[in-house]
Backbone bond lengths (Angstrom), bond angles and torsions (degrees), N, CA, C in turn:
res aa  C-N    CA-C-N  psi(-1)  N-CA   C-N-CA  omega(-1)  CA-C   N-CA-C  phi
1 X - - - 1.456 - - 1.535 108.99 -
2 X 1.312 116.26 135.74 1.464 118.81 178.37 1.526 110.94 -69.07
3 X 1.316 114.89 152.38 1.460 121.04 -178.57 1.531 111.81 -63.30
4 X 1.322 117.04 -35.78 1.468 120.16 179.94 1.524 111.86 -62.47
5 X 1.319 116.90 -39.55 1.467 120.76 179.20 1.530 110.78 -65.55
6 X 1.307 116.36 -41.35 1.471 120.41 179.11 1.529 110.03 -64.73
7 X 1.338 116.79 -44.84 1.462 119.89 -179.60 1.528 111.57 -66.18
8 X 1.328 117.04 -40.63 1.471 119.55 178.16 1.523 111.67 -64.06
9 X 1.320 116.60 -41.74 1.462 120.59 178.54 1.524 110.96 -64.83
10 X 1.329 116.66 -43.43 1.462 120.53 178.41 1.522 111.12 -63.20
11 X 1.317 116.96 -38.22 1.455 120.65 179.96 1.524 111.31 -67.31
12 X 1.313 117.34 -40.06 1.474 120.47 178.17 1.527 110.81 -65.63
13 X 1.324 116.76 -43.79 1.465 120.55 179.44 1.522 110.63 -63.24
14 X 1.342 117.13 -44.49 1.459 120.54 179.04 1.528 111.14 -64.66
15 X 1.330 117.23 -36.81 1.465 120.10 178.83 1.524 111.12 -63.78
16 X 1.318 116.94 -43.86 1.470 120.61 179.56 1.528 110.46 -64.89
17 X 1.328 117.03 -43.13 1.469 120.42 179.01 1.523 111.36 -65.26
18 X 1.329 117.25 -38.90 1.456 120.93 179.09 1.530 111.08 -66.44
19 X 1.314 117.31 -41.98 1.468 120.89 177.07 1.530 110.45 -62.23
20 X 1.330 116.74 -43.06 1.471 120.18 179.47 1.526 110.98 -63.63
21 X 1.327 117.27 -41.75 1.469 120.34 -179.92 1.525 111.00 -65.05
22 X 1.318 117.21 -40.19 1.467 120.51 179.11 1.526 110.71 -67.26
23 X 1.320 116.76 -41.62 1.467 119.35 179.55 1.523 111.93 -67.27
24 X 1.326 117.59 -34.65 1.462 119.80 176.92 1.525 111.20 -66.54
25 X 1.321 117.24 -34.21 1.464 119.71 176.49 1.519 110.74 -70.00
26 X 1.314 117.64 -37.73 1.460 121.11 -177.36 1.523 111.83 -68.25
27 X 1.326 118.33 -21.98 1.461 120.89 179.30 1.520 111.61 -68.49
28 X 1.318 118.32 -23.42 1.454 121.65 -178.36 1.512 113.76 -75.36
29 X 1.325 118.55 -16.86 1.460 120.66 -178.88 1.515 109.87 -86.87
30 X 1.300 115.57 143.14 1.452 120.41 179.22 1.517 111.64 -86.69
31 X 1.314 115.77 169.14 1.454 120.81 179.43 1.526 109.91 -67.63
32 X 1.315 117.31 -32.31 1.460 120.60 179.13 1.516 112.73 -64.47
33 X 1.315 117.20 -30.13 1.463 120.50 -179.99 1.522 111.58 -69.77
34 X 1.326 116.93 -25.69 1.460 120.68 179.07 1.524 110.30 -64.79
35 X 1.315 116.68 -36.84 1.458 121.36 -177.72 1.525 112.19 -97.82
36 X 1.314 117.43 16.39 1.458 120.81 176.48 1.515 114.63 86.55
37 X 1.304 118.22 13.67 1.452 119.83 -176.07 1.514 114.80 -88.40
38 X 1.319 118.20 -16.78 1.458 120.46 -176.40 1.515 111.21 -74.20
39 X 1.321 117.44 123.13 1.452 121.06 179.76 1.520 112.70 -92.35
40 X 1.305 118.52 3.93 1.459 121.57 -175.63 1.533 110.86 -102.70
41 X 1.321 116.56 47.74 1.462 120.75 -176.54 1.518 110.72 -70.75
42 X 1.316 118.09 -37.95 1.451 122.16 -173.05 1.531 113.57 -101.55
43 X 1.299 117.90 23.37 1.463 119.45 -179.97 1.524 110.25 -77.71
44 X 1.308 116.74 156.01 1.459 121.08 -178.12 1.522 110.24 -89.39
45 X 1.311 114.95 149.95 1.462 120.64 177.54 1.521 108.61 -85.86
46 X 1.322 116.13 140.79 1.461 120.50 -179.86 1.509 109.99 -138.12
47 X 1.310 115.63 153.27 1.456 122.11 172.39 1.511 113.96 62.24
48 X 1.327 115.07 -129.71 1.464 121.96 -175.80 1.525 110.60 -64.38
49 X 1.322 117.23 -35.69 1.456 120.55 -179.44 1.530 111.09 -62.38
50 X 1.328 116.82 -38.88 1.462 120.82 178.74 1.525 110.99 -69.33
51 X 1.324 116.92 -41.32 1.473 120.73 178.80 1.525 110.95 -64.89
52 X 1.326 117.08 -39.63 1.461 121.15 178.18 1.525 110.75 -65.38
53 X 1.321 116.63 -38.47 1.457 121.47 177.21 1.531 110.62 -63.91
54 X 1.334 116.58 -44.48 1.468 120.44 178.66 1.521 111.28 -66.60
55 X 1.329 117.32 -37.81 1.456 121.37 177.18 1.524 110.99 -64.02
56 X 1.330 117.42 -38.28 1.452 121.40 178.12 1.526 110.99 -63.39
57 X 1.322 116.74 -42.03 1.468 120.47 177.49 1.519 110.44 -63.91
58 X 1.320 117.47 -43.80 1.465 121.39 179.32 1.526 111.33 -62.80
59 X 1.322 117.00 -44.15 1.466 120.63 178.72 1.523 111.65 -63.82
60 X 1.328 117.18 -37.71 1.460 120.23 178.78 1.525 111.09 -66.00
61 X 1.328 117.23 -40.83 1.460 120.99 178.26 1.523 110.74 -65.95
62 X 1.330 117.07 -43.74 1.462 120.67 178.02 1.530 111.37 -63.45
63 X 1.329 116.90 -42.46 1.462 120.69 178.87 1.523 110.99 -61.36
64 X 1.323 116.27 -44.46 1.461 120.08 179.67 1.527 110.59 -63.77
65 X 1.340 116.58 -41.70 1.465 119.94 179.14 1.515 112.70 -63.92
66 X 1.321 117.04 -44.34 1.470 120.45 179.56 1.530 109.98 -66.76
67 X 1.332 117.75 -38.94 1.459 120.43 178.41 1.528 111.37 -64.55
68 X 1.322 116.46 -38.55 1.458 121.07 178.62 1.523 111.20 -66.59
69 X 1.334 116.07 -45.41 1.469 119.77 177.93 1.517 110.46 -64.49
70 X 1.313 117.32 -39.19 1.465 121.90 179.40 1.527 110.70 -64.35
71 X 1.316 117.82 -35.43 1.459 120.71 179.27 1.527 111.68 -72.77
72 X 1.315 116.62 -30.97 1.472 120.61 -177.65 1.521 112.87 -83.80
73 X 1.323 116.68 -18.90 1.494 119.60 -178.17 1.500 110.53 -89.39
């Protein structure tokens, strides 16, 4: 398999996973927070929410790295 095909496939998979992780985080916010009503801006993340946040950061870094390598190859 050519390297370009592997990188393109990895980039598509990472993009889908990153979109899913971001959408799962957005489900936790209420409608009131959209209009500035949420008073819990500075609360700490715990449990699954913290792991999902860390996973989102990891996926974003991996996506950026694969995109950079794909552009240079």
